C-alpha atoms as one frame of an Amber mdcrd trajectory, in Angstrom:
protein
  -0.053  -0.046  -0.051   1.137   3.532  -0.636   2.272   5.096   2.753   0.272
   8.161   2.223  -2.843   6.325   1.964  -2.497   4.864   5.535  -1.375   7.521
   7.695  -0.382  11.314   7.718   2.955  10.693   9.229   3.838  14.288   9.447
   0.918  15.166  11.785   0.616  11.800  13.338  -3.120  11.393  12.572  -5.012
   8.252  11.377  -6.691   8.952   8.039  -8.444   5.522   7.724  -9.320   2.547
  10.008  -6.070   0.822  11.485  -5.986  -2.774  10.600  -3.503  -5.614  11.372
  -2.760  -5.577   7.494  -1.247  -2.054   7.435   2.420  -2.177   6.343   3.898
  -0.156   9.175   7.443  -1.398   8.263   7.069   0.249   4.862   5.411   3.424
   6.447   8.227   3.899   8.951  10.986   3.069   6.613   9.800   5.969   4.447
   9.399   8.130   7.389  12.907   7.446   8.771  14.488   7.941   5.373  12.906
  11.370   4.907  12.980  12.598   8.611  15.288  12.585  11.509  14.952  10.044
  14.436  13.359  12.618  16.633  10.474  13.155  14.208  10.125   9.317  13.602
   9.720   8.998  17.396   7.177  11.643  17.597   5.183  10.021  14.818   5.122
   6.646  16.564   4.098   8.333  19.843   1.404  10.057  18.099   0.204   6.968
  16.548   0.154   5.172  19.840  -2.086   7.988  21.198  -5.005   6.709  19.059
  -7.115   4.713  21.459  -8.595   2.281  18.923  -5.323   0.517  17.919  -5.620
  -3.110  17.340  -3.483  -5.070  19.682  -1.087  -6.785  17.423  -0.627  -3.492
  15.577   0.107  -1.753  18.688   2.971  -4.206  19.618   4.410  -3.543  16.188
   4.423   0.111  16.822   5.808  -0.189  20.302   8.541  -2.496  18.825   9.509
   0.376  16.445   9.491   2.778  19.186  11.773   0.637  21.312  14.201   0.372
  18.273  14.177   3.928  17.633  14.668   5.081  21.182  17.972   3.036  21.289
  18.867   4.773  17.855  18.186   8.062  19.434  20.225   7.425  22.556  23.195
   6.109  20.442  22.953   9.350  18.236  23.280  11.546  21.030  25.906   9.585
  22.992  23.496   8.971  25.999  24.575   5.497  26.681  27.303   5.245  29.481
  27.654   1.552  28.706  27.035   0.216  25.247  25.651  -2.989  26.830  22.517
  -1.034  27.388  22.197  -0.407  23.607  22.960  -4.109  22.730  20.215  -5.223
  25.252  17.758  -2.665  23.834  18.327  -4.059  20.345  18.171  -7.673  21.753
  14.854  -6.809  23.130  13.467  -6.140  19.687  15.335  -8.977  18.154  13.829
 -11.684  20.345  10.302 -10.290  20.335   8.676 -13.094  18.147   5.525 -11.065
  17.932   7.280  -8.394  15.868   7.665  -8.520  12.228  10.836 -10.305  10.884
  11.903  -7.166   8.924  11.945  -5.214  12.336  13.816  -7.975  14.255  16.351
  -8.395  11.501  17.058  -4.579  11.468  17.794  -4.969  15.244  20.285  -7.784
  14.619  21.861  -5.598  11.931  22.390  -2.806  14.515  23.730  -5.184  16.999
  26.352  -6.399  14.382  27.343  -2.802  13.773  28.166  -2.342  17.354  29.860
  -5.726  17.613  32.077  -4.529  14.588  33.014  -1.362  16.629  33.936  -3.656
  19.585  31.017  -2.189  21.443  29.349  -5.414  22.574  32.129  -7.914  23.459
  29.933  -9.816  25.917  27.897 -11.181  22.866  29.431 -13.976  21.006  30.449
 -13.116  17.391  29.195 -16.285  16.033  25.748 -15.317  17.388  25.832 -12.031
  15.691  26.909 -13.481  12.510  24.231 -16.172  12.659  21.693 -13.275  13.059
  23.196 -11.507   9.994  23.104 -14.722   7.913  19.307 -14.990   8.978  18.786
 -11.467   7.600  20.553 -12.300   4.423  18.347 -15.516   3.878  15.054 -13.804
   4.633  14.945 -10.206   3.855  13.397  -9.100   0.716  15.077  -5.636   1.026
  18.130  -5.842  -1.451  19.824  -2.834   0.383  19.489  -4.655   3.824  20.831
  -7.820   2.225  24.017  -5.997   0.995  24.580  -4.232   4.249  24.284  -7.308
   6.159  26.615  -9.277   3.844  29.292  -6.723   4.246  28.846  -6.354   8.075
  29.284 -10.340   8.324  32.440 -10.179   6.057  33.872  -7.315   8.411  33.151
  -9.290  11.544  34.680 -12.346  10.049  37.840 -10.316   8.712  38.320  -9.005
  12.344  37.344 -12.181  14.235  38.860 -15.189  12.333  38.018 -17.640  15.098
  34.358 -18.419  14.223  32.469 -21.292  12.959  31.999 -19.542   9.420  35.127
 -20.350   7.478  37.155 -17.703   5.567  36.675 -19.453   2.183  32.702 -19.264
   2.847  33.240 -15.607   3.468  35.292 -14.943   0.479  32.844 -16.819  -1.832
  29.920 -14.797  -0.310  31.780 -11.585  -0.966  32.533 -12.790  -4.625  28.719
 -13.255  -4.936  28.175  -9.618  -4.038  31.079  -8.415  -6.349  29.529 -10.332
  -9.280  25.955  -9.217  -8.947  25.453  -6.423 -11.326  22.057  -5.444  -9.813
  23.773  -4.442  -6.566  24.723  -0.823  -5.756  28.313  -0.282  -7.403  29.618
   1.363  -4.325  28.842  -1.650  -2.228  30.165  -4.020  -4.712  33.646  -1.910
  -4.451  33.508  -2.206  -0.752  33.154  -5.982  -1.083  36.067  -6.052  -3.390
  37.992  -4.117  -0.676  37.151  -6.383   2.098  38.102  -9.523  -0.200  41.483
  -7.893  -0.910  42.125  -7.513   2.718  41.408 -11.197   3.188  43.969 -11.714
   0.601  46.473  -9.593   2.325  45.984 -11.703   5.511  46.435 -14.903   3.504
  42.960 -15.893   4.255  41.332 -16.018   0.874  41.187 -19.879   0.741  42.168
 -22.114  -2.138  41.797 -19.382  -4.803  44.304 -19.131  -7.579  43.368 -15.497
  -8.149  43.983 -14.567  -4.291  47.409 -13.013  -4.697  49.091  -9.953  -3.358
  49.445  -8.487  -6.922  45.648  -9.090  -7.492  44.799  -7.396  -4.307  47.184
  -4.610  -5.056  45.291  -4.094  -8.494  42.055  -4.022  -6.652  43.232  -1.239
  -4.312  44.551   0.604  -7.282  41.287   0.478  -9.105  39.298   1.498  -6.043
  41.625   4.470  -5.458  40.605   5.648  -8.925  36.892   5.268  -8.986  35.469
   4.880  -5.330  34.225   7.722  -3.135  36.809   9.624  -1.257  36.757   7.552
   2.207  37.211   4.178   0.233  39.762   5.726  -1.796  41.810   6.873   1.075
  41.562   3.448   2.636  42.718   1.633  -0.522  45.622   3.988  -0.893  46.650
   3.258   2.795  46.616  -0.470   2.015  48.680   0.029  -1.058  51.320   1.823
   0.953  51.230  -0.645   3.768  51.662  -3.472   1.286  54.840  -1.671  -0.187
  56.155  -0.961   3.194  56.076  -4.550   4.196  57.843  -5.602   1.169  54.854
  -7.806  -0.278  54.854  -5.421  -3.337  58.031  -3.957  -4.800  58.677  -0.256
  -4.015  60.741   1.817  -6.473  61.552   4.697  -4.184  61.683   4.199  -0.309
  62.009   7.814   0.308  58.859   8.551  -1.606  57.016   5.739   0.187  58.263
   7.047   3.639  57.029  10.634   2.628  53.667   9.163   1.871  53.421   7.177
   5.134  54.453  10.295   7.057  51.462  12.339   5.463  49.088   9.405   6.326
  50.315   9.210   9.763  49.176  12.848  10.185  45.983  12.598   8.045  42.947
  13.298  10.528  40.508  12.384   7.593  41.431   8.706   7.931  40.696   6.277
  10.761  42.945   6.360  13.757  43.950   2.746  13.257  45.271   3.669   9.742
  47.182   6.549  11.047  48.832   4.243  13.522  49.617   1.740  10.948  51.349
   4.426   8.831  53.243   5.627  11.734  54.506   1.890  12.477  55.543   1.136
   8.934  57.373   4.534   8.647  59.349   3.920  11.889  60.181   0.480  10.638
  61.456   1.722   7.337  63.883   4.061   9.017  64.936   1.499  11.718  65.818
  -0.889   8.908  67.920   1.751   7.045  65.458   1.843   4.084  65.141   5.653
   4.304  66.473   8.727   6.079  63.253  10.674   5.911  63.321  10.796   9.835
  66.230  10.524  12.229  66.791   7.393  14.199  65.601   9.152  17.411  62.519
  10.318  15.699  61.668   6.781  14.427  62.258   5.429  17.914  59.765   7.931
  19.325  57.153   6.802  16.558  57.766   3.180  17.168  57.447   3.773  20.927
  54.151   5.418  20.285  53.088   2.373  18.241  53.775  -0.147  21.417  50.850
   1.769  23.224  48.575   2.791  20.490  45.218   1.244  21.520  43.776   1.676
  17.957  46.356  -0.881  16.673  45.777  -4.677  16.720  47.754  -6.325  19.457
  50.145  -8.156  17.099  51.280  -4.760  15.628  51.911  -3.443  19.221  53.892
  -6.573  19.823  55.859  -6.204  16.742  56.555  -2.510  17.630  57.897  -3.599
  21.039  60.126  -6.184  19.540  61.409  -3.653  16.996  62.419  -1.245  19.847
  64.523  -3.948  21.572  66.003  -5.367  18.314  67.320  -1.853  17.245  68.020
  -0.338  20.418  72.027  -0.151  20.054  71.456   2.245  17.116  69.668   4.818
  19.121  71.888   7.809  20.316  69.599   9.293  22.922  67.067   6.695  23.782
  68.551   5.579  27.099  68.137   1.903  26.661  69.113  -0.130  29.603  71.852
  -2.720  29.595  69.385  -5.469  29.951  67.353  -4.313  26.914  70.663  -4.386
  24.969  71.183  -7.882  26.176  67.975  -8.886  24.635  69.113  -7.526  21.266
  72.486  -9.353  21.575  70.799 -12.595  22.341  68.652 -12.290  19.200  71.957
 -12.311  17.264  72.370 -15.938  18.301  68.885 -17.147  18.082  69.338 -19.722
  15.443  72.331 -21.210  17.465  70.102 -21.185  20.836  67.239 -22.905  18.837
  69.521 -25.680  17.645  70.797 -26.158  21.162  67.247 -26.315  22.437  66.158
 -28.734  19.761  69.207 -30.940  20.417  68.457 -30.866  24.241  64.884 -31.882
  23.419  65.716 -34.943  21.196  68.489 -35.952  23.420  65.877 -37.153  25.774
  64.238 -39.320  23.141  65.049 -43.003  23.810  65.123 -43.557  19.933  67.879
 -40.855  19.298  71.442 -41.990  18.729  73.706 -39.035  19.814  76.716 -40.694
  18.272  75.352 -40.972  14.677  72.929 -38.045  15.325  70.004 -40.078  14.005
  66.260 -40.299  15.128  65.076 -43.940  14.688  61.197 -44.185  14.020  59.830
 -47.596  12.873  63.519 -48.700  12.139  64.162 -45.878   9.750  66.852 -43.402
  10.636  66.017 -39.645  10.281  68.546 -37.030  10.376  67.104 -33.887  12.581
  67.206 -30.816  10.519  69.920 -28.310  11.366  72.011 -25.662   9.559  74.275
 -28.643   8.440  71.497 -30.489   6.583  71.334 -29.822   2.884  70.008 -33.177
   1.562  66.222 -33.553   1.744  65.382 -35.513  -1.654  67.255 -38.735  -1.073
  67.690 -38.932   2.776  65.006 -39.214   5.528  64.962 -36.098   7.466  63.025
 -34.913  10.563  61.905 -31.369  11.634  62.017 -31.676  15.409  61.558 -28.096
  16.638  62.624 -26.805  19.968  59.324 -26.660  21.714  58.556 -29.824  23.871
  54.918 -29.814  22.819  55.483 -29.671  19.220  55.279 -32.658  16.740  58.260
 -34.232  15.028  57.645 -34.098  11.254  58.908 -36.962   9.235  60.029 -36.793
   5.625  60.990 -40.111   4.119  61.403 -39.783   0.340  60.623 -43.426  -0.126
  57.535 -43.584   1.930  55.769 -40.215   0.957  53.581 -41.235  -1.931  51.549
 -37.935  -1.853  54.621 -35.821  -1.782  56.293 -37.776  -4.472  52.953 -37.393
  -6.622  53.032 -33.683  -6.347  56.896 -33.690  -7.268  56.025 -35.788 -10.593
  53.379 -33.032 -11.311  55.716 -30.201 -10.866  58.217 -31.988 -13.162  55.550
 -32.185 -15.749  54.739 -28.569 -15.374  58.353 -27.720 -15.867  58.981 -30.023
 -18.825  55.889 -29.225 -20.725  57.065 -25.669 -21.349  60.306 -25.972 -23.115
  61.377 -22.425 -22.856  64.692 -21.735 -20.929  64.052 -20.744 -17.392  66.318
 -19.188 -14.939  66.831 -20.149 -11.305  64.382 -17.421  -9.973  61.396 -18.149
 -12.312  61.814 -21.898 -11.573  61.684 -21.470  -7.879  58.635 -19.068  -8.137
  56.828 -21.878 -10.049  57.515 -24.334  -7.244  56.749 -21.627  -4.627  53.128
 -20.957  -6.348  52.583 -24.719  -6.561  53.407 -25.385  -2.872  51.171 -22.498
  -1.766  48.117 -23.017  -4.046  48.027 -26.882  -4.549  49.975 -28.749  -1.881
  48.703 -26.390   1.029  45.532 -25.438  -0.419  43.338 -25.135   2.671  43.816
 -21.567   4.122  40.559 -21.439   5.988  40.103 -20.571   9.719  42.886 -20.250
  12.282  45.524 -22.652  10.756  47.761 -22.790  13.827  44.750 -23.817  16.011
  43.656 -26.275  13.455  46.913 -27.976  13.277  47.265 -28.065  16.920  43.809
 -29.813  17.162  44.860 -32.215  14.163  48.143 -33.118  16.002  46.354 -33.615
  19.316  43.869 -36.145  17.355  46.794 -38.047  16.013  48.186 -38.796  19.546
  45.426 -41.280  19.862  46.189 -42.776  16.303  47.788 -46.167  16.912  49.596
 -45.823  13.408  51.494 -42.820  14.677  54.647 -43.437  16.578  54.578 -41.614
  19.966  57.554 -40.550  21.980  57.277 -40.059  25.809  58.988 -36.918  26.742
  58.665 -35.574  30.375  55.092 -36.876  30.591  54.106 -35.404  27.158  53.209
 -37.517  24.125  55.391 -36.242  21.108  53.886 -37.636  17.904  56.136 -38.429
  14.956  53.954 -37.488  12.002  54.714 -38.212   8.280  54.550 -35.152   6.157
  52.053 -36.903   3.830  49.502 -36.745   6.824  49.533 -32.833   6.590  49.613
 -32.798   2.781  46.402 -34.999   2.826  44.684 -32.306   4.784  46.062 -29.482
   2.477  47.095 -27.550   5.631  50.591 -26.507   6.919  52.281 -23.720   8.621
  55.899 -22.502   8.073  57.691 -25.720   9.297  55.524 -27.748   6.908  55.984
 -25.464   4.059  59.675 -25.187   4.527  60.537 -28.932   4.490  58.228 -29.695
   1.632  59.980 -26.705  -0.390  63.314 -27.779   0.451  62.375 -31.437  -0.651
  60.980 -30.219  -4.069  64.113 -27.771  -4.713  66.634 -30.320  -3.730  64.885
 -32.751  -6.050  65.108 -30.558  -8.989  68.929 -30.552  -8.595  68.961 -34.243
  -8.670  67.258 -34.581 -12.074  69.171 -35.314 -15.269  69.558 -32.946 -16.533
  69.007 -30.761 -13.437  66.279 -27.947 -13.374  68.245 -26.176 -10.827  71.920
 -26.109  -9.808  72.686 -25.340  -6.329  71.992 -26.285  -2.580  69.021 -26.009
  -0.349  68.918 -24.821   3.251  65.965 -24.569   5.810  66.341 -21.317   7.672
  64.795 -20.975  11.182  64.894 -17.631  13.121  62.999 -15.251  15.363  61.589
 -12.356  13.329  61.514  -8.892  14.485  57.773  -9.343  15.334  59.057 -11.697
  18.101  57.551 -14.899  16.445  59.507 -17.869  15.392  59.481 -18.652  11.641
  61.097 -21.078   9.165  61.538 -20.970   5.294  63.689 -22.327   2.590  66.640
 -20.810   0.876  68.558 -21.766  -2.310  72.004 -20.907  -3.275  74.395 -21.291
  -6.138  77.361 -19.500  -7.561  75.358 -16.503  -8.856  72.139 -16.473  -6.507
  70.991 -16.515  -3.052  67.213 -16.987  -3.157  65.016 -16.474  -0.141  61.885
 -18.839  -0.594  59.116 -18.378   1.854  56.148 -20.134   0.360  53.884 -19.531
   3.453  54.270 -15.712   3.092  54.621 -15.881  -0.690  58.091 -14.073  -0.937
  60.519 -15.353  -3.509  63.353 -12.958  -3.673  67.052 -12.823  -4.844  69.093
 -11.590  -1.771  71.857 -10.601  -3.927  69.887  -7.627  -5.185  70.369  -4.719
  -2.674  66.805  -3.516  -3.052  65.318  -7.107  -2.536  67.547  -7.236   0.615
  66.220  -3.946   2.019  62.638  -5.338   1.507  63.404  -8.599   3.270  65.123
  -6.630   6.098  62.003  -4.411   6.533  59.991  -7.567   6.607  61.945 -10.123
   8.755  64.681  -7.836  10.379  68.067  -6.812   9.397  69.937  -9.281  11.557
  67.741 -12.256  10.315  68.651 -11.519   6.869  72.250 -11.134   7.761  72.373
 -14.537   9.578  70.763 -15.981   6.626  73.377 -14.617   4.191  76.152 -15.848
   6.446  74.675 -19.369   6.480  74.164 -19.501   2.545  77.769 -18.187   2.069
  79.100 -21.727   3.049  77.373 -23.185  -0.021  78.143 -20.325  -2.477  80.578
 -22.352  -4.631  78.268 -25.194  -5.263
């Protein structure tokens, strides 16, 4: 029905008999779009003053009034505690006597508060479930789009939910592909999908690459509204600052980041990110835009900036300790400098911890330095290990609770099958390839085809999977200080399509080493697995390949393949991993330079 036929909403007077069939949702939606909230509330109160209201209809009007009263309080900042606002919306959402359209609108409002971190007491899964209900039942196309984007943003900020990243990215793609949707909202969906790619959470999608995300940000910067343009511009700068996308001029990049760090038109979080990346570039000697002391002050601010995610604040704290000897007036204590000096020998310390761990294993022979599992002798991976394709190796790790990963070339059918497929890919194209191009093909295959499942929290999922295998009778278990340490063949992880850095590095090392053993060889050189503590404070491992002309850093988990011999590439790696980490890797590879 036409709204003007039902009520004179401006004066709040009934112009016809009020019936249960009146579409109050349509009426009020029209009023809210054209009037402010105060006016809409006045109209509802005026309607309720009519004495002859039918009971069900009165409940609907009262529900709308409850909803708009919360909106009004939020608008004027009258809630000392946002829980009151959420509870107000929940009252409407849970009232089954109200129309679905109104209840879903309340769910949507709850989701917005949740996205802003204003209703932490409410489970994110529950909010997303409400949004999915809205998406599945609402006939309002605009509401469906809004709910879809809200759900995607919530999942971007809260990865530990029952909805997988892959489902979210697929849903975003549906919005992007639907030509009937508002173009601006489709662009926003593209922006969010690109953020999923930047977080390596886009699932098994061959188009989900950093360059593709960068292209999306570039296009959005050119055609979207100003706010979205600015956000896309920030993301492009951050990708270049992290070294994910090559940067031609670090001084220009630093100047752009400096401007963003002071730009009051963008969110505080973006300003904080820009300040952190700018300080990081200065501390890793990529630019002289700021003095070391200015960069230190900026990084120090990042340590306590509440608008930044916790992992960024931790990374900033670690950077301060890592680069403390460079500061001329920062006043670092000898204890903090000791932390920095300890980092210099981190790989050596990690090897000592690993050896201490396996020395307790009853099946480890310290004389031959061999770990025996089911009568097969495995060499624990250290900096001296360079043979992965023909000799059984084991990734033991330093942590007592970590699994032992077994790679036996003769008993890894899934890994061998993948190696055969890589040989086919390389042999079908007869054009001559260089070392770097060959390694890039391998890295893409490992990331996209071998470890294809990027959904959910990989670390948590792998931890749960390892715990499951502790009760698997086919898995060899080692008792260590009252803890079961499972010895798991690499094929078990490949069968799940999941792996973190330690699984990526051992598989990549096996393949690269295997390519040197072919006749004629596809590569000439030696492989190393590098383990170190990044400047973020987290442990990480990757593979590296070295020959007479190149030292190639090969991190398939982070999708970085780079020739360290190039000064620009080295600077990029230093900004991402830490200058001391790269230096230790180079020193390690120098031993194999003449192979």
